C-alpha positions as CSV (number, residue, x, y, z in Angstrom):
1,M,-13.0,113.0,-117.4
2,K,-10.6,112.9,-119.8
3,F,-10.7,110.8,-123.2
4,T,-8.4,108.0,-123.9
5,S,-6.9,109.3,-126.9
6,T,-7.4,113.0,-128.5
7,L,-10.3,113.4,-130.9
8,I,-10.7,113.5,-134.2
9,K,-11.8,116.7,-136.1
10,G,-13.6,117.0,-139.1
11,K,-17.3,118.4,-140.4
12,L,-20.7,116.9,-140.3
13,I,-22.4,116.2,-143.3
14,K,-25.2,114.6,-142.0
15,R,-27.4,112.8,-139.2
16,Y,-29.8,109.8,-140.2
17,K,-31.8,106.9,-139.1
18,R,-30.9,108.7,-135.5
19,F,-28.3,107.1,-134.5
20,F,-25.7,107.7,-137.3
21,V,-23.7,110.6,-138.8
22,D,-21.9,111.0,-141.7
23,I,-18.7,113.0,-141.2
24,K,-15.8,114.6,-143.7
25,V,-12.3,114.3,-141.9
26,N,-9.6,115.4,-144.3
27,N,-10.5,114.1,-147.9
28,S,-12.6,110.8,-146.4
29,K,-16.2,110.6,-145.2
30,I,-16.6,108.4,-142.0
31,T,-19.9,107.4,-140.4
32,A,-19.8,107.4,-136.7
33,H,-22.1,106.2,-133.9
34,C,-24.2,109.1,-132.6
35,P,-25.1,108.4,-128.8
36,N,-28.0,111.2,-128.5
37,T,-31.6,109.9,-128.4
38,G,-33.1,113.7,-128.8
39,T,-33.6,115.9,-131.3
40,M,-30.4,117.6,-131.0
41,M,-31.9,120.8,-131.9
42,G,-30.4,123.7,-133.8
43,L,-26.9,121.3,-133.6
44,L,-26.9,119.4,-137.3
45,N,-26.4,121.8,-139.7
46,P,-23.8,120.6,-142.5
47,G,-20.3,121.8,-141.8
48,N,-20.6,122.3,-138.5
49,I,-17.1,121.6,-136.8
50,V,-17.4,118.2,-135.4
51,F,-15.1,115.6,-132.9
52,V,-15.0,111.8,-132.5
53,S,-13.7,109.3,-130.6
54,K,-12.4,106.1,-132.2
55,I,-12.2,102.7,-130.7
56,N,-10.5,99.5,-131.8
57,D,-13.1,97.3,-131.1
58,P,-13.7,94.3,-133.7
59,K,-16.7,93.2,-132.0
60,R,-17.8,97.3,-132.7
61,K,-19.6,97.8,-136.6
62,L,-18.8,101.3,-135.9
63,K,-15.3,102.8,-135.2
64,F,-16.3,106.2,-134.5
65,T,-18.6,107.7,-131.8
66,L,-19.6,111.5,-131.8
67,E,-18.8,113.1,-128.9
68,M,-18.4,116.8,-129.5
69,I,-20.3,119.7,-131.9
70,K,-19.3,123.1,-132.6
71,S,-22.1,125.1,-133.1
72,N,-22.6,129.1,-133.2
73,N,-19.0,129.2,-131.6
74,R,-19.7,127.2,-128.4
75,M,-18.6,123.3,-128.0
76,I,-21.0,121.5,-127.1
77,G,-20.7,117.7,-125.3
78,V,-23.5,115.5,-127.4
79,N,-22.7,111.8,-126.1
80,T,-25.0,111.2,-123.3
81,H,-23.4,108.1,-122.3
82,R,-20.7,110.3,-121.1
83,A,-22.7,112.7,-118.9
84,N,-22.5,110.5,-115.6
85,K,-18.9,109.9,-116.1
86,I,-18.9,113.4,-116.1
87,V,-20.9,113.4,-112.9
88,L,-18.6,110.7,-111.1
89,D,-15.5,112.6,-111.9
90,G,-16.9,116.1,-110.9
91,L,-18.2,114.0,-107.4
92,N,-14.4,112.5,-106.7
93,K,-13.0,115.6,-106.9
94,K,-15.6,117.4,-105.5
95,L,-16.4,120.0,-107.9
96,I,-20.3,120.0,-107.5
97,K,-20.5,122.0,-103.8
98,E,-23.4,120.5,-103.0
99,M,-22.3,117.6,-102.8
100,K,-18.3,118.1,-101.2
101,N,-19.1,116.5,-98.1
102,V,-20.3,113.3,-99.6
103,K,-18.9,110.4,-98.2
104,E,-20.3,107.0,-100.0
105,I,-21.1,107.3,-103.6
106,K,-23.0,104.8,-105.7
107,P,-23.9,104.9,-109.4
108,E,-27.1,103.5,-110.6
109,F,-29.1,103.3,-107.5
110,K,-32.1,100.8,-107.5
111,Y,-34.5,103.5,-105.6
112,S,-37.9,100.6,-106.7
113,D,-38.7,98.1,-108.8
114,D,-39.6,100.4,-111.9
115,T,-36.9,103.4,-110.9
116,R,-32.9,104.1,-110.6
117,F,-31.2,107.1,-110.2
118,D,-27.8,108.0,-111.7
119,F,-26.2,108.3,-107.7
120,L,-26.8,108.0,-104.3
121,C,-24.7,110.1,-102.4
122,D,-24.9,109.4,-98.6
123,K,-28.9,110.0,-98.5
124,N,-28.7,112.5,-101.4
125,L,-30.7,111.2,-104.8
126,L,-29.0,112.3,-107.5
127,E,-30.4,112.4,-111.2
128,V,-28.5,113.4,-113.8
129,K,-29.6,115.4,-117.1
130,N,-27.4,115.9,-119.9
131,V,-28.1,119.4,-121.6
132,T,-27.6,120.3,-125.3
133,L,-29.9,122.7,-126.3
134,L,-28.9,126.3,-127.2
135,R,-31.7,128.4,-129.0
136,S,-29.9,131.6,-127.7
137,K,-26.7,133.0,-126.8
138,D,-27.6,133.7,-123.2
139,F,-30.2,130.2,-122.5
140,A,-29.0,126.7,-121.9
141,E,-32.3,124.6,-122.1
142,F,-33.9,121.1,-121.3
143,P,-35.3,119.0,-123.1
144,D,-35.1,119.7,-126.2
145,A,-38.0,116.9,-127.0
146,I,-41.0,115.8,-125.0
147,T,-39.6,113.5,-121.8
148,T,-42.4,111.6,-120.3
149,R,-39.4,109.2,-118.3
150,G,-38.1,112.8,-117.3
151,S,-41.7,113.5,-115.5
152,K,-41.8,110.0,-114.0
153,H,-38.4,110.6,-112.4
154,L,-39.3,114.3,-110.9
155,I,-42.4,112.4,-109.4
156,K,-40.8,109.5,-107.8
157,L,-38.2,112.1,-106.6
158,A,-40.6,113.9,-104.8
159,E,-41.8,111.0,-103.4
160,S,-38.8,110.3,-101.9
161,I,-38.4,113.0,-99.4
162,K,-40.9,111.1,-97.3
163,K,-38.8,107.9,-97.3
164,G,-36.0,110.2,-95.6
165,F,-33.9,111.2,-99.0
166,K,-33.0,114.5,-100.1
167,P,-33.7,114.9,-103.9
168,F,-31.5,116.7,-106.4
169,V,-31.2,117.0,-110.2
170,L,-28.4,118.1,-111.9
171,F,-28.5,119.5,-115.5
172,L,-24.9,118.6,-117.0
173,T,-24.7,121.9,-119.4
174,Q,-22.0,120.7,-121.9
175,I,-22.4,123.8,-123.8
176,E,-19.1,126.0,-123.4
177,G,-19.1,129.5,-121.8
178,I,-23.1,129.6,-121.2
179,N,-24.2,131.2,-117.7
180,K,-28.0,130.4,-117.2
181,F,-30.2,127.9,-117.8
182,K,-34.0,127.5,-117.8
183,I,-36.5,124.6,-118.7
184,A,-37.6,124.7,-122.7
185,K,-41.3,124.8,-121.5
186,D,-42.7,125.3,-125.0
187,I,-41.3,122.1,-126.1
188,D,-42.5,120.0,-122.9
189,A,-45.2,121.5,-120.3
190,E,-45.7,118.9,-118.6
191,Y,-42.3,118.6,-117.8
192,Y,-42.5,122.1,-116.6
193,K,-45.4,121.6,-114.8
194,N,-43.7,118.9,-113.0
195,Y,-40.7,120.8,-112.8
196,L,-42.6,123.4,-110.8
197,K,-44.5,121.5,-108.1
198,V,-41.4,119.3,-107.3
199,K,-39.9,122.3,-106.7
200,K,-42.2,123.4,-104.0
201,D,-42.7,119.9,-102.9
202,G,-38.4,120.2,-101.6
203,V,-36.6,118.8,-105.0
204,K,-33.4,120.7,-105.8
205,F,-32.2,121.9,-108.8
206,L,-28.8,122.2,-110.3
207,A,-27.2,123.3,-113.1
208,Y,-23.3,123.4,-113.7
209,R,-21.7,123.8,-117.0
210,C,-18.8,122.1,-118.7
211,K,-15.2,122.9,-120.0
212,L,-14.7,121.2,-123.1
213,N,-12.2,120.7,-125.2
214,D,-10.3,117.5,-127.4
215,K,-8.7,115.7,-124.1
216,E,-11.3,116.0,-121.9
217,I,-15.2,117.1,-120.3
218,R,-15.1,118.4,-117.0
219,I,-17.4,120.2,-114.8
220,E,-16.6,123.7,-114.3
221,K,-18.6,126.0,-112.7
222,K,-22.4,126.1,-111.2
223,I,-24.9,128.7,-113.4
224,D,-27.9,129.9,-112.5
225,I,-31.6,128.5,-113.1
226,I,-34.0,130.9,-114.7
227,D,-37.5,130.3,-113.7
228,E,-39.9,132.3,-116.8
């Protein structure tokens, strides 16, 4: 997925009111939209290098959007609204090997009256989870906060097997250079419990990391999921 224009580099000042970040660009301060509802644990140290996009839309109060943060010498994509676009680009380019033979891709598939999944790929249901949590040099983790919605999706995915679907969860790891992934069971024990249960029931779990720079974010390679 290519950005429409090269991103602007700056330094993080602070995040506040959840959806706002102040950033120093050269000798000026700008305020950008923060498109991430998670805690962004470990990413918000003042002085971290950040990258923002700019949209000249008169209807928008904030012209800038936070896209990436450099933390512990790794680029990390934090715009959760980009995740499905990155995955769709990967599906179209056959970068997800489990889906390389898919003929039809339907984004935002309505599974039931109260549930949508990110993609239906032939008979494969695909739910995408954006991963930004890096608490050690070896492991990316999900989630970074309790996610009741995530647990609900796991249960619905397991139920879909009886209806003839093949369910997958893709942990889209927007962390440069990481090779291992695990569930953050100390943050959300319920999600971890449901993960183990539905895995036995037949839900498949995938983790792919991304390559990130100021011009594009794309799926790079599959990484290992470690159960501890």
